[in-house]
N, C-alpha and C positions, 0 to 999 in steps of 0.2 A: 504494500500500500504506500502511495506517495506521501511526502511530508505535507503537501497541501491538503490532502484528504484527511490526514490525521488531525491537523490544526483545525480544519473546518468542522470535523466531527466533534472534537472536544469543545469548541466554541458553542456549537449548537446544544450540546448536552448541558453545559454550564448555564446557557440562556434559558433552557427549559426548566432546570432546577431552580433558578432565580424567580422565574415567573410563577412557579408553584410554591414559593416561599410564603407569600402572604396567605393563601388558602391554608397552608399547613399551620401557621400561627393561629388562625381562626379556629382550627380543629384541635389545637394544643399539641401538634406533632413537632418534634425537634427537626431542625434542618437536616441532621444526619440521615434520618429515614428517607427524606425526600431525595437527596442527592444519591445515596446508595441505591435507592429504588430505581432512579433513572439509569444508573450504570448497569444494574441487573437486567433491566428491561431491554436495553439496546445492545448489550455485549454478549460475548461467549456463545456464538452460534445463533443467537436471535437476530433476525433481519440480516442473515448472511455475513455477520461480522464476528470475528474471533480475536480476543486479546488474551494472551497468557504469557506474562513475563514477570515472574516473582521478584527478580533482582531490581527491575525498573520500578515496579510498584513499591517495593520496600524503600528504594532511594527517594522517590517522590513523596511517599508518606512521611518519611523521616524529615525531609526538608520542610514540608508543610507543617509538621508538628513543631519544628524549631521556630518557624515564623509565628505560629499561634502562641507559643510560650513567650516569645519576645514581646509580642503585642500585648499579651496579658500583663507582662511586667511594666510596659509603658503606661498602662491604664491602672496600675496599682499605686495608691497613694501611700505616703509615709505613715499617715494616721492609721490606715487600716492594717499596716504591718505592725505598728506598735500595739494595736489591739489584739492581733491574731497570732503573732509569731510564736508565742509559747505553746498554746494548745495546738495551733495549726502545724507548728514545726515538729511536735511529737507525733502527731497523726501522720505527717508526710514522711517520717523516717521509721520510728519504732512501729507505728501502725502498719506500714507496708510490710515490715519484717514479720510482725505477728500474723497478718493476713496470709502471707506466703506460707508460713509454717503450718498454721491451722488448716487452711484450705488444701494445702498439699497433702496433709495427713488424711483429710476427708476423701480427697480424690483417690488416694491409694486403695481405699476400701470400695469406692464407687466404680472406678474404671479398671481397665486391664493394663494401664501404664505402669512402668517401674517407678520407684520412689523418686529418682532424679527427674524423670519426665513429669511426674506429678508436681514436684516443686517448681519446675520450669513453667508448667501450665498455670500454677498459682501465682507465680511472679508476673506473668503476662497480664493477668486480670486484677492484680493487687492494688493498682492505683486508680483513683477517680479521675474523671476527664474534665479538664478546665472548660473546653468549648461547650460541652453538654451542660455543666453546672451554670456557667454564665448565661447561656442561651435560655435555659428554662427559668431561672430566677428573674431574668429581664422580661421574658414574655409574660410571666405571671405577675410582674411588678410587685414582688414580695420584699418587704423589709421586716426582718425578724428580730425579736428581742434577744438580749444577752449576746449580741454580736454573732449570732449563730450563722447568719448568711455570710458574714465576713470571714469566719473561720472555715466554712465550707469552701469558699472561693480561694482562700489562701492555701488550704490543704490541696485542692485540685490543681492549683497552679504550680505547686512545689513538690508534689510527690512522684512525679515521673522520673526524675534522675535516679532515685534509689531503685525503683522498679526496673528501669533500663539497665542499670548495672547488674542487678541480679539475673536478668534475662541473658545478658551478654556472658556472664561468668558460667551460668548453668548450661548455656548452649555450647560454650567452649569445652566444658567437661564432658558433655554428651558426644561431641564430635571427636575429641581426643581422649578416648577412653583409657589410654595408657598413662595419661598425665595425671599425677596426683595433685590436688589442690587443697591446701590446708585452710582452716578457719582463720589463721593469722594472716595468710596472704590475701584472703578475701577482705579482711578488715583493713589491711594496709592499703589495698587498692581502692576501697571505698573512701577512706580518708583522703587519699591522694586526689581522687577524682573530684571530691567536693572542694578541697582547699584550692587546687589549681583552677577549678571552674569558677569559684568565688573570686579569686585573685585576678584572673583574666577578664572576667566580666566587669569587675569594678574598675580595673585599670583602663580598659578600652572605653568604658562608659565615661570615666572622668576625662580622658583625653578628648573624646568626642565633644562633650559639653564645653570644656575649656576652649577648644579650637573654635567652636561655633560662636561662643560668647565673645571671644577675642577678635576674630576676623570680621564678624558681622556681615555675612553675605547679603548683598543688595537684592539678589534674585531669591525670593522666598521659596520658589520651587526647587532650588538646589538643596535646601536644608534637609528634607526627608530623604533625598537621594544619598546625601552624605551619611545620614544616620543609618540608612540601609547598608551602605558599604561598611560602616563600623560594626554593625550587627554581624555581618559575615566574618569580619576579622576576629571579633570576640568569640563567636561560636566555633569556627573551624580552626582558629589559632589555638584555642583551648584544647580542642580535640587532638591536635598535633602534639601538644605539650603533655598529654596524658590526663587532661581534665575532662569533666563531664560537660558535654555540649549543651545540655538543657539548663544546667545550673548557670553557666556563663551567659546564655541567652537571656534568661530571666533576670539575673542581676544587672546586666547591661541595660536591659529595658527599664527596670525600676529606677536606676540612677539617672538615665537620660530623661525619662518621663517626669521625674520630680525636680531635676536641676536645670533643665533647658529653659532659657528665658525668651529667646526670639524664635518665632516660627512654631510655637507650641500647637496652636490650633490647626494649622495646615498640615503639620506632621501627624496629629491625631487622626484627622480625616483620611490622610493617605494610608496610614498603617491599619486603620480599621477596615478600609477597603481591601488592602493587601491580605489581611487576615481572613476576610470573607472569601477572597479568591483562593487562598490556600486551603480553606475548609472545603470549598466546592470541588476543587481539583482532587483533593485527597479522597473525599467521600465517593466521587464518581469513579475514580480509577480503582478504588477498592471494590466498588460494585461491578466494574468491568472484569476484575480479576477472578471473581467467583463464577463457577459453572453452576447454574441453578439446580440441575438434576443431582449433581454430586453434593451440592450444599444441603439440599433438603433431605438427602439420604441420612445425614448426621444430625438432623434436627431433634429427634426424640432423645438421642443420647446426651443432649445438652441440657435437658430440662432439670434433671435431678442435681447435677453440678450447679446450675444457676440458683436453684432453691437453697442448696447448701451454702453457697457464697453469700446470698442476700440475707438469709435468716439465721445462719450460724456463724460463719467465718467473720464476716464484716462486723456484726454486733459484738462478738467476743473480742476481736482485735481493738475496737473502739473503747470498750469498757476497760480492758486491760491498759490501754494507752492513757486513759483518764485517771488511773489510780493515784498519780501524784497530785491531781487537781481535786481535792476533796470538797471544795466549796462550790464546784459546778453542780447545777441542779440536775436531777435525774432526767427531767423531760428534755433538757438540752442534749444530754448524752444519748438518750433514746432516739431523738430526732436525727442526730448526726450519724448514729449507727444504722438507722433505717434508710438514709439517703446517701448511698455510696454509688452515685451515678457513674456508669461506664459510658464510653463513647468510642470514637475511632482509634484512640490511643492503644487500647489492648489489641485491636486488629493489626495495627502497624507493628506492635511489639511481637505479635505471633508470626509475622512474616520473617522475622530475623532467624529463628530456628528453621522455618520452612525453606528459606533461600540457602541455608547452610546444609540442608539435607538431613536433618535430624529425623530419626525413625518415628513415625506416627504424627509428625508435625502438620501434615495436610489435614488429617482428621481434627487435630487441635485447632487449626485456623477456623474450620467450619463450626466447631463447638463454641469457640470464642465469639464468632459472629452472632450466634443465637443467644449466648449469655448477655452480650451487649444489647441485643434487641429486646430481650426480656427485661433487662435493667432499665433501659430507656422508657419502655412502655409502663412497667409496673412502678418503679421508683420515681420516674418523672411525673406520672399521674398522681402519685401519693404526696408530693411535696405540699400542695395547697391544702387538701383536706386534713392531712396529718398535722401540719403547723397550726391550723385552726383548732383542731381537736385538743392539742396540747397547750393552747393559749399562748403560742409563740409569735403570733402576727402582731407587729407594731403598727397600729393604725394612726 
């Protein structure tokens, strides 16, 4: 297929997804379902078009995820970080580890996977999705008491790095079965990725803001372009130095979003549009990657794991993570434990072992797709009635 036809096809799919966005909000459906649905409808044998490239899908998904995390950082205020960093920080680190261990243990008894594959599966779905959380809270126009919405947003924006690191380590262990990996080496790598990621993101973010405030570009349209270049330097420079690409993207975004003086509004609109483009492209190409017949063949096998994750692993992980915070109300902990929204992130993470050729990874990708679907429909629908029932809505 020619490049022109590929670009034409992608542009048409994105346009269709955008036109369906408003009706989807009216029905309370997240954008994820609309764009993935468009991809499923038009790809993989339907309408005589076939797309099947795990490596390319994984690359585009990872790139789009980096952009979404960076834009999430740009839109995060210092005030919300000061409110949420303690509880949200524990949920996004210790909470992810608890979820991985608890859900991995449950999967060992539910599925036929070996223990390492079960832990990999659990790590893939251990984090909540920033795009899904932001989108649903915004569409419902919910403001929650006790800063519950702020903590959910902070957790979802910062828990991907730990999950990604676990997925990468466990994938490497499954691919290189002869290589022994100790708990100490995993701990050292985790600390290195976080510290280098923080340092690179902060340094590049500071340089970007200092240069823009010092030079004072006359053409405002160049400001977001320069910020975009700095984002790529921070993200992929950190990756080359052994840091976590998502940590550096988020930190650079937070610093630039809070410290930039000139061109703040034009940059905000530019990057919000870029985030929507990244989401649309990621969701559509994920939809194109799946073969509907093979996908639905694994649908029933995903139901029990989804129930175990939503009703057992996530609540246990949240309540264990909140043990140091004794003054936090039960209704807040219960709400956060019940709203562990998944989105495209777990599907992107599931493509990492699939593109590496891990045994059983194709079935895992299909099961993860349905776990995400069940989470978005069930937990996304539950946000408003549950928050009303618990008396958490700030009117």
